[in-house]
C-alpha positions as CSV (number, residue, x, y, z in Angstrom):
1,M,0.0,0.0,0.0
2,Y,1.4,3.4,-1.0
3,Y,0.5,7.0,0.1
4,T,1.1,10.0,-2.1
5,A,-0.3,13.5,-1.6
6,G,-3.3,12.2,0.3
7,N,-4.0,9.4,-2.3
8,V,-3.9,5.7,-1.4
9,G,-2.5,3.2,-3.9
10,I,-2.9,-0.6,-3.8
11,G,-0.7,-2.3,-6.4
12,T,0.6,1.0,-7.6
13,A,3.4,3.3,-6.2
14,S,1.9,6.4,-7.7
15,P,-1.8,6.6,-6.9
16,A,-3.6,9.1,-9.1
17,A,-6.9,9.1,-7.1
18,T,-8.1,9.0,-3.5
19,L,-8.1,5.2,-3.9
20,D,-6.1,3.7,-6.9
21,V,-6.2,-0.1,-7.3
22,G,-3.5,-1.2,-9.8
23,G,-2.9,-4.5,-11.6
24,T,-5.0,-6.6,-13.9
25,G,-6.9,-8.6,-11.2
26,S,-10.2,-7.5,-9.6
27,M,-11.7,-5.7,-6.6
28,K,-14.3,-7.3,-4.5
29,I,-17.3,-5.2,-3.3
30,P,-20.1,-6.0,-0.9
31,I,-22.7,-8.5,-2.2
32,G,-26.2,-9.3,-1.1
33,T,-29.9,-9.6,-2.1
34,T,-32.2,-6.7,-2.7
35,A,-33.7,-7.2,0.8
36,Q,-30.2,-6.9,2.2
37,R,-29.5,-3.4,0.9
38,P,-28.2,-1.0,3.6
39,S,-31.1,0.4,5.6
40,G,-29.7,4.0,5.6
41,P,-28.0,4.4,2.1
42,V,-26.2,7.5,1.1
43,A,-25.2,8.7,-2.4
44,G,-22.2,6.9,-3.8
45,M,-22.7,3.5,-2.1
46,M,-22.0,0.5,-4.4
47,R,-22.7,-3.2,-4.2
48,F,-23.4,-6.4,-6.2
49,N,-27.0,-7.4,-6.1
50,T,-27.4,-11.2,-6.2
51,D,-31.1,-11.0,-7.1
52,T,-30.5,-9.1,-10.3
53,S,-26.8,-10.2,-11.0
54,K,-25.8,-6.6,-11.5
55,I,-23.6,-4.0,-9.8
56,E,-25.8,-1.3,-8.3
57,S,-25.2,2.1,-6.8
58,Y,-27.2,4.6,-4.7
59,N,-27.7,8.0,-6.4
60,G,-29.2,9.7,-3.3
61,T,-32.7,8.8,-4.2
62,S,-32.8,5.1,-5.3
63,W,-30.6,2.2,-6.1
64,T,-29.8,1.9,-9.8
65,S,-27.9,-0.7,-11.8
66,G,-27.2,1.6,-14.8
67,G,-29.9,-0.4,-16.7
68,V,-33.5,-1.5,-16.4
69,V,-34.4,-4.3,-14.0
70,A,-38.0,-5.4,-14.2
71,T,-40.5,-8.3,-14.0
72,G,-43.9,-9.0,-15.6
73,G,-45.3,-10.8,-18.6
74,T,-43.5,-13.6,-20.4
75,V,-39.8,-12.8,-20.3
76,T,-37.3,-13.9,-23.0
77,D,-33.7,-12.8,-23.7
78,I,-32.9,-12.5,-27.4
79,G,-30.1,-10.6,-29.2
80,G,-28.9,-8.8,-26.1
81,Y,-32.4,-7.6,-25.1
82,R,-34.7,-8.7,-22.3
83,I,-38.2,-8.8,-23.7
84,H,-41.5,-8.7,-21.7
85,T,-44.5,-9.8,-23.7
86,F,-48.0,-9.2,-22.4
87,T,-50.8,-11.2,-24.2
88,T,-53.2,-10.4,-21.4
89,S,-53.4,-7.5,-18.9
90,G,-50.8,-7.6,-16.1
91,T,-48.2,-5.5,-14.3
92,F,-44.7,-4.4,-15.4
93,T,-42.8,-3.9,-12.2
94,V,-39.5,-1.9,-12.4
95,T,-37.0,-2.1,-9.6
96,S,-34.2,-0.2,-11.4
97,G,-35.2,2.5,-14.0
98,G,-33.8,3.4,-17.4
99,Y,-35.1,3.4,-20.9
100,V,-37.2,0.9,-22.8
101,D,-38.6,0.3,-26.3
102,Y,-42.3,-0.6,-26.6
103,L,-45.0,-1.9,-28.9
104,V,-48.6,-1.3,-27.9
105,V,-51.4,-2.7,-30.2
106,A,-55.1,-2.5,-29.3
107,G,-57.8,-5.0,-30.0
108,G,-59.2,-5.2,-33.6
109,G,-62.9,-4.4,-34.4
110,G,-65.6,-7.0,-34.8
111,A,-67.8,-7.3,-37.9
112,G,-71.3,-8.4,-39.0
113,V,-72.6,-11.2,-41.3
114,Y,-75.0,-9.3,-43.6
115,Y,-72.8,-7.9,-46.4
116,S,-70.6,-6.4,-43.7
117,G,-67.5,-4.3,-43.9
118,G,-64.3,-5.7,-42.3
119,G,-63.3,-4.7,-38.8
120,G,-60.7,-2.0,-38.4
121,A,-57.3,-3.0,-36.9
122,G,-56.4,-2.0,-33.4
123,G,-54.4,1.2,-33.0
124,F,-50.6,0.6,-33.4
125,K,-48.0,2.5,-31.4
126,T,-44.3,1.8,-31.0
127,G,-41.4,3.8,-29.7
128,M,-37.8,3.7,-28.4
129,G,-36.0,5.3,-25.5
130,F,-39.1,5.6,-23.3
131,P,-38.1,6.4,-19.7
132,V,-39.3,4.2,-16.8
133,T,-38.7,4.5,-13.1
134,A,-38.8,2.2,-10.1
135,Q,-42.5,1.6,-9.8
136,S,-45.3,-0.8,-11.0
137,Y,-46.9,0.0,-14.4
138,T,-50.4,-1.4,-15.1
139,I,-50.5,-3.1,-18.5
140,T,-53.9,-3.2,-20.3
141,V,-54.2,-5.5,-23.3
142,G,-57.4,-4.7,-25.3
143,G,-59.7,-7.5,-26.3
144,G,-61.0,-8.0,-29.8
145,G,-64.4,-6.4,-30.5
146,A,-67.4,-8.7,-30.7
147,G,-69.3,-9.4,-33.9
148,V,-72.8,-8.0,-34.3
149,S,-75.9,-10.2,-34.6
150,N,-77.8,-9.6,-37.8
151,T,-81.0,-11.4,-37.1
152,G,-83.5,-10.7,-39.9
153,G,-80.9,-8.7,-41.8
154,S,-81.4,-5.7,-39.4
155,G,-77.7,-4.7,-39.7
156,G,-75.6,-2.9,-37.2
157,V,-71.9,-2.3,-36.4
158,G,-69.4,-4.7,-34.9
159,S,-68.1,-3.7,-31.5
160,S,-64.9,-1.7,-31.3
161,G,-61.8,-3.4,-29.9
162,G,-60.5,-2.6,-26.5
163,D,-57.7,-0.1,-25.9
164,S,-54.2,-1.3,-24.9
165,I,-52.2,0.8,-22.4
166,F,-48.7,1.1,-21.2
167,S,-47.9,4.1,-18.9
168,T,-48.8,7.2,-20.9
169,V,-49.1,5.2,-24.2
170,T,-52.6,4.3,-25.3
171,A,-53.5,2.5,-28.5
172,T,-57.1,2.9,-29.5
173,G,-59.3,-0.1,-30.3
174,G,-60.2,-0.7,-33.9
175,G,-63.6,0.3,-35.3
176,G,-66.3,-2.3,-36.0
177,G,-67.3,-3.3,-39.5
178,G,-70.6,-2.0,-40.6
179,S,-73.5,-4.3,-41.7
180,R,-76.0,-2.1,-43.6
181,A,-74.3,0.7,-41.7
182,A,-71.2,2.9,-41.8
183,G,-68.0,1.5,-40.4
184,G,-67.0,2.3,-36.8
185,V,-64.4,4.9,-35.8
186,G,-61.2,3.6,-34.1
187,G,-57.5,3.1,-34.2
188,S,-58.2,2.0,-37.7
189,G,-61.7,2.5,-39.1
190,G,-64.1,-0.3,-39.9
191,G,-65.3,-0.9,-43.4
192,G,-68.7,0.4,-44.4
193,G,-71.5,-2.1,-45.1
194,N,-73.6,-2.5,-48.2
195,A,-75.8,0.3,-49.6
196,S,-72.8,2.5,-50.3
197,T,-72.2,3.3,-46.6
198,A,-68.9,5.1,-45.6
199,G,-65.9,3.5,-44.0
200,G,-65.0,4.5,-40.5
201,I,-62.4,7.1,-39.7
202,G,-59.0,5.8,-38.4
203,N,-57.1,7.7,-35.7
204,T,-55.0,9.5,-38.3
205,P,-56.0,13.2,-38.3
206,G,-54.1,15.0,-35.5
207,A,-52.5,11.9,-34.1
208,S,-48.8,11.9,-33.4
209,P,-47.9,9.5,-34.6
210,S,-50.8,8.0,-36.6
211,Q,-52.3,4.8,-35.1
212,G,-54.0,3.6,-38.2
213,N,-56.1,4.3,-41.3
214,N,-59.7,4.6,-42.6
215,G,-61.9,1.8,-43.6
216,G,-63.2,1.4,-47.2
217,N,-66.7,2.3,-48.3
218,G,-69.3,-0.3,-48.9
219,N,-71.0,-0.8,-52.3
220,G,-74.7,-1.1,-53.0
221,T,-74.7,-0.3,-56.8
222,G,-76.2,-2.9,-59.1
223,G,-79.0,-4.3,-57.0
224,A,-79.3,-6.9,-54.2
225,S,-77.3,-9.5,-56.0
226,N,-74.2,-7.4,-56.3
227,I,-73.4,-5.8,-53.0
228,S,-70.3,-5.8,-50.8
229,G,-68.6,-4.3,-47.7
230,G,-65.5,-2.2,-47.5
231,G,-62.2,-3.5,-46.1
232,G,-61.2,-2.5,-42.6
233,G,-58.3,-0.1,-42.2
234,G,-54.9,-1.3,-41.2
235,A,-51.9,0.4,-39.4
236,S,-50.1,1.2,-42.7
237,Q,-52.9,1.1,-45.3
238,A,-56.5,2.1,-45.6
239,G,-59.1,-0.5,-46.4
240,T,-60.3,-0.5,-50.1
241,N,-63.8,0.1,-51.2
242,G,-66.3,-2.7,-52.2
243,V,-66.9,-2.7,-55.9
244,Y,-69.9,-3.4,-58.2
245,N,-68.9,-7.0,-59.3
246,S,-69.4,-8.4,-55.9
247,V,-65.8,-8.1,-54.9
248,A,-65.6,-6.7,-51.4
249,G,-62.9,-4.4,-50.2
250,T,-59.6,-5.8,-48.9
251,G,-58.3,-5.1,-45.4
252,G,-55.4,-2.7,-45.1
253,N,-52.0,-4.1,-44.2
254,G,-50.5,-3.6,-40.8
255,V,-46.9,-3.0,-39.8
256,A,-44.1,-5.5,-39.3
257,S,-42.0,-5.3,-36.1
258,S,-39.1,-7.3,-34.7
259,I,-39.4,-6.0,-31.2
260,S,-40.2,-9.6,-30.0
261,G,-37.1,-10.9,-31.5
262,I,-39.1,-12.4,-34.4
263,L,-40.3,-10.3,-37.4
264,T,-44.1,-10.2,-36.9
265,W,-46.9,-8.3,-38.6
266,Y,-49.5,-6.5,-36.5
267,A,-52.7,-4.5,-36.9
268,G,-54.1,-5.7,-40.2
269,G,-57.7,-4.7,-41.2
270,G,-60.4,-7.3,-41.9
271,G,-61.6,-8.0,-45.5
272,G,-65.2,-7.1,-46.4
273,G,-68.0,-9.6,-47.1
274,A,-69.8,-9.9,-50.5
275,V,-72.8,-11.5,-52.1
276,G,-73.4,-12.2,-55.8
277,M,-72.6,-14.6,-58.6
278,G,-69.0,-13.5,-58.8
279,S,-68.3,-13.1,-55.1
280,I,-65.1,-14.5,-53.7
281,M,-63.5,-14.6,-50.3
282,I,-61.5,-11.5,-49.7
283,S,-58.3,-11.6,-47.6
284,G,-57.6,-9.5,-44.6
285,G,-54.5,-7.3,-44.3
286,L,-51.1,-8.5,-43.2
287,G,-51.1,-8.4,-39.5
288,G,-53.9,-10.7,-38.4
289,G,-56.8,-9.3,-40.4
290,G,-59.6,-11.8,-40.9
291,S,-60.9,-12.8,-44.4
292,G,-64.3,-11.7,-45.5
293,G,-67.1,-14.1,-46.4
294,A,-68.6,-14.5,-49.9
295,G,-71.8,-15.8,-51.6
296,T,-75.1,-16.7,-49.9
297,S,-73.9,-19.8,-48.0
298,V,-70.9,-18.5,-46.1
299,I,-71.9,-17.9,-42.5
300,N,-69.1,-15.6,-41.4
301,G,-65.9,-14.0,-42.2
302,T,-63.0,-15.2,-40.1
303,S,-61.9,-13.7,-36.8
304,G,-58.9,-11.5,-36.4
305,T,-55.8,-13.3,-35.2
306,P,-55.3,-13.1,-31.4
307,N,-52.6,-10.8,-30.1
308,T,-52.1,-9.1,-33.4
309,G,-54.9,-6.5,-33.2
310,G,-56.3,-7.8,-36.5
311,G,-59.8,-6.7,-37.6
312,A,-62.5,-9.3,-38.2
313,G,-63.6,-10.3,-41.7
314,G,-67.0,-9.2,-42.7
315,G,-69.7,-11.9,-43.4
316,A,-71.8,-12.4,-46.5
317,E,-75.6,-13.1,-46.5
318,N,-76.7,-15.0,-43.4
319,S,-79.3,-13.3,-41.2
320,G,-79.3,-15.7,-38.2
321,A,-75.7,-15.6,-37.0
322,T,-73.2,-13.4,-35.2
323,G,-70.3,-11.8,-37.0
324,A,-66.7,-12.6,-36.4
325,A,-64.7,-11.1,-33.6
326,G,-61.6,-8.9,-33.8
327,G,-58.2,-10.2,-32.6
328,S,-56.9,-9.2,-29.2
329,G,-54.1,-6.8,-28.8
330,I,-50.6,-7.1,-27.3
331,V,-48.0,-5.1,-25.4
332,I,-44.3,-5.8,-25.7
333,I,-41.5,-4.0,-23.7
334,R,-37.8,-4.6,-24.2
335,Y,-34.5,-3.1,-23.0
336,L,-30.8,-3.9,-23.3
337,L,-29.3,-6.4,-20.9
């Protein structure tokens, strides 16, 4: 041990700091669990936390490890990131704050079965470098909207999907597909039903950033044998309009994200339903959008894919059933290890 001008050196004869440890070995610091932290900490304390397997220090207010430490959801470690995936509502508990990336997708809109427009996709929000502190965050994962019953061909609008929420980030549920009615408003708008009704408005105007797009218009031109619904809006594209030759509108595509460690499409709009001699099944948008029904014998479109926020596919002609449901949403949070 050496002393020079008030500095102490260990393994060095010329200490350049108050304590200067030389050599190429290591220095052992106190270790213990989170519960064993000092009861009266002061700024500058440092220790190794055996619960988190990280060195932590006290900044005068809280213990921090220089990176996020958290629990909640399904946890996976991929590519140097820790990823928390919530397919149902839960709690994201942070014990050491920092910055995270997030994906928040709301539930997709439901649809009808009587020449219905497709359900709009759930609102899509993603971001990087979002600050979190040591606290518990309630995570809400929106459910898919229910389909509407069209008994007797009365029409209606599918239910909107549920909102998904992480901290101050809220994604709005997708609008329902219209059945003899205009599409519902939502994160992305639902497609309009037959009789040339309008598609629903997506959460685009004034949104920062946009969550989605408008639904397509329904078509009623050409008589009862040639009618179709518009496609539901998706996160990156509007749904297209139904057309005269019994071809319904396609669902708008969603957005692909690799935040989960696997490239996945989210928030696709549902395809519209159609009736007529030339009617065909219309696909939903990339990102879990359901396909629309076609002809006079197809009961329903298909439901949106769970945990994608996909809109439901609109049904064709069947007055005694309930339309398909939208896909549930998802919340994903990741941070560097």
